[in-house]
C-alpha positions in Angstrom: 48.9 -1.8 26.2 46.6 -2.5 23.2 49.2 -4.7 21.6 49.7 -6.6 24.8 46.1 -7.3 25.1 45.9 -8.5 21.5 48.9 -10.7 22.0 47.6 -12.2 25.2 44.2 -13.0 23.5 46.0 -14.7 20.6 48.1 -16.8 22.9 45.1 -17.9 24.9 43.2 -18.9 21.7 46.3 -20.8 20.4 46.8 -22.6 23.7 43.1 -23.4 24.0 43.0 -24.9 20.5 46.3 -26.8 21.0 45.0 -28.3 24.2 41.9 -29.5 22.5 43.8 -31.6 20.0 44.5 -34.6 22.3 40.9 -34.6 23.4 39.7 -34.6 19.8 42.1 -37.6 18.9 40.9 -39.4 21.9 37.2 -39.0 21.0 37.9 -40.2 17.5 39.6 -43.3 18.7 36.7 -44.1 21.1 34.3 -43.4 18.2 36.1 -46.0 16.2 35.6 -48.5 19.0 32.0 -47.7 19.4 31.5 -48.3 15.7 33.4 -51.5 15.7 31.4 -52.9 18.6 28.2 -51.3 17.3 27.5 -50.1 20.9 24.8 -47.5 21.4 25.8 -47.3 25.0 29.4 -46.3 24.0 28.0 -43.8 21.5 25.7 -42.2 24.1 28.7 -41.8 26.5 30.6 -40.1 23.6 27.6 -38.0 22.9 27.6 -36.6 26.4 31.3 -35.6 25.9 30.3 -34.1 22.6 27.6 -32.0 24.1 30.1 -30.4 26.4 32.2 -29.4 23.5 29.2 -28.0 21.6 28.0 -26.1 24.7 31.5 -24.6 25.3 32.7 -21.2 24.1 35.9 -20.5 22.2 36.3 -24.1 20.8 37.9 -24.6 17.4 36.0 -25.5 14.3 37.7 -28.9 14.3 36.4 -29.6 17.8 32.8 -28.5 16.7 33.0 -30.8 13.7 34.4 -33.7 15.7 31.6 -33.3 18.3 28.7 -33.2 15.8 30.2 -36.1 13.8 30.0 -38.1 17.1 26.4 -37.2 17.4 25.7 -38.4 13.9 27.6 -41.6 14.8 25.0 -42.1 17.6 22.1 -41.8 15.1 23.8 -44.0 12.6 24.3 -46.7 15.4 20.7 -46.4 16.3 19.7 -47.2 12.7 22.2 -50.1 12.5 20.7 -51.6 15.7 17.1 -50.7 14.8 16.8 -48.7 18.1 14.1 -46.3 17.0 13.3 -45.1 20.6 16.9 -44.0 21.2 16.9 -42.3 17.8 13.8 -40.4 18.6 15.3 -39.3 21.9 18.2 -37.6 20.3 17.2 -36.6 16.7 15.6 -33.2 17.6 18.5 -32.1 19.7 21.1 -33.1 17.2 19.3 -31.4 14.3 19.2 -28.2 16.4 23.0 -28.5 17.2 23.7 -29.0 13.5 21.6 -25.9 12.6 23.5 -23.8 15.1 26.8 -25.0 13.8 25.8 -24.2 10.2 25.1 -20.6 11.3 28.5 -20.5 13.0 30.4 -22.2 10.1 28.2 -21.3 7.1 30.6 -22.6 4.4 31.5 -26.0 6.0 31.6 -28.9 3.6 31.6 -31.3 6.6 28.4 -29.8 8.0 26.6 -30.0 4.7 27.7 -33.6 4.5 26.5 -34.4 7.9 23.2 -32.8 7.1 22.8 -35.1 4.2 23.9 -38.1 6.3 21.4 -37.3 9.1 18.7 -37.1 6.5 19.7 -40.6 5.3 19.2 -41.9 8.8 15.8 -40.3 9.0 14.9 -42.0 5.8 16.2 -45.2 7.1 13.8 -45.1 9.9 10.9 -43.6 7.9 11.2 -44.5 4.2 8.3 -42.3 3.3 10.4 -39.3 4.1 12.5 -40.2 1.0 9.7 -38.5 -1.0 11.0 -35.1 0.1 14.2 -35.7 1.9 15.9 -37.9 -0.7 16.5 -35.0 -3.1 17.5 -32.6 -0.5 20.0 -35.0 1.0 21.5 -35.6 -2.5 21.8 -31.8 -3.0 23.6 -31.3 0.3 26.1 -34.0 -0.5 26.7 -32.5 -3.9 27.1 -29.1 -2.6 29.6 -30.4 0.1 31.7 -31.8 -2.7 31.5 -28.5 -4.6 32.9 -26.7 -1.5 35.6 -29.3 -0.9 36.2 -32.0 -3.5 38.8 -33.6 -1.3 36.3 -34.2 1.5 36.4 -38.0 2.0 33.3 -37.9 4.2 31.3 -36.0 1.4 32.3 -38.7 -1.2 31.2 -41.4 1.2 27.9 -39.8 1.6 27.4 -39.2 -2.1 28.2 -42.9 -2.6 25.8 -43.9 0.1 23.1 -41.8 -1.6 23.7 -43.5 -5.0 23.7 -47.0 -3.3 20.5 -46.7 -1.4 18.4 -44.5 -3.8 16.2 -46.6 -6.1 17.4 -46.6 -9.7 14.3 -44.9 -10.9 15.1 -41.9 -8.7 18.8 -41.7 -9.7 20.4 -44.5 -7.8 23.4 -46.1 -9.5 25.5 -48.8 -7.8 28.3 -48.3 -10.3 28.6 -44.5 -9.4 28.3 -45.6 -5.8 31.3 -47.9 -6.1 33.3 -45.2 -7.9 32.5 -42.7 -5.2 33.2 -45.2 -2.3 36.6 -45.9 -4.1 37.4 -42.2 -4.2 36.4 -41.7 -0.6 38.6 -44.6 0.5 41.6 -43.1 -1.5 41.1 -39.7 0.2 40.8 -41.2 3.7 44.1 -42.9 3.2 45.7 -39.9 1.6 44.6 -37.8 4.4 45.9 -40.3 6.9 42.6 -40.8 8.7 42.9 -44.4 10.0 41.1 -43.7 13.3 38.1 -42.3 11.6 35.1 -44.6 12.0 33.6 -43.4 8.7 36.8 -44.8 7.0 36.0 -48.3 8.2 32.3 -47.8 7.2 33.4 -46.8 3.7 35.5 -50.0 3.3 32.6 -52.0 4.6 30.0 -50.6 2.2 32.5 -50.7 -0.7 32.8 -54.5 0.0 29.1 -54.8 0.1 28.7 -53.0 -3.2 31.4 -55.1 -4.9 29.5 -58.2 -3.7 26.3 -56.9 -5.0 27.7 -56.5 -8.4 29.1 -60.0 -8.4 32.8 -59.0 -7.8 33.5 -61.5 -4.9 37.3 -61.1 -5.3 37.2 -57.4 -4.5 34.6 -57.8 -1.9 36.8 -60.3 -0.1 39.8 -57.9 -0.3 37.7 -55.2 1.3 36.5 -57.4 4.2 39.9 -58.8 4.8 41.3 -55.3 4.8 38.8 -54.2 7.5 39.8 -57.2 9.7 43.4 -56.3 9.4 42.6 -52.9 10.9 39.9 -53.9 13.3 40.0 -57.7 14.0 37.0 -57.4 16.5 34.6 -55.9 13.9 32.0 -58.6 14.3 29.7 -57.7 11.6 32.4 -58.2 9.0 34.1 -61.1 10.9 31.0 -63.1 11.7 28.5 -62.1 9.1 29.7 -60.4 5.9 32.9 -62.4 5.2 31.5 -65.8 6.1 28.3 -65.1 4.0 30.5 -64.1 1.1 32.7 -67.2 1.3 29.5 -69.4 1.4 27.8 -67.7 -1.4 
């Protein structure tokens, strides 16, 4: 009887996790669309679905990570669109959800990365917070890489920290480029074409190339993006034309 119960529980867990996979893949594809369109409305709709996952019991770690990454995507879009009110409406809840997940998955490289990334958004809205969040954000990104050196998202965040941090405080655009390049390699090696942070990595790598005067590589990155997402208006209508006219 005991063996029967254990077997039944294992089957239920496996079935539940298996059933979650199509939902995760669907959310990832929708998140990619929301990123390409820079639509806070789409991100908020996805965030509602993510909340249902985070509130549920017996979900897989993969589902948890997918859900909280969507919540980060919402904050990131708020920053890109300068929607501070929307950001303020969501930040406290998202930070609480992240904290709960870190207790649930204490050695997650992805959660440490998202912690660093969310701090970056906070500093984007309130630069003065960089006085105390900057160092902490960098520490979390570095720890995430220590836990999993093949985590593409962690290398993207490490690169972002190096790109946006002032040089006097440890910023280094050349290290940023190296790290964006590594992140890009890992995304492609891990076959993550539907990950919105993959497109974001290519975008910022192109911007970093342009900033260092390498217009050829910058153009390659922007064109690479448009082959994947032709409707990505920021690159199509702004970044690439500005590059060509510079």
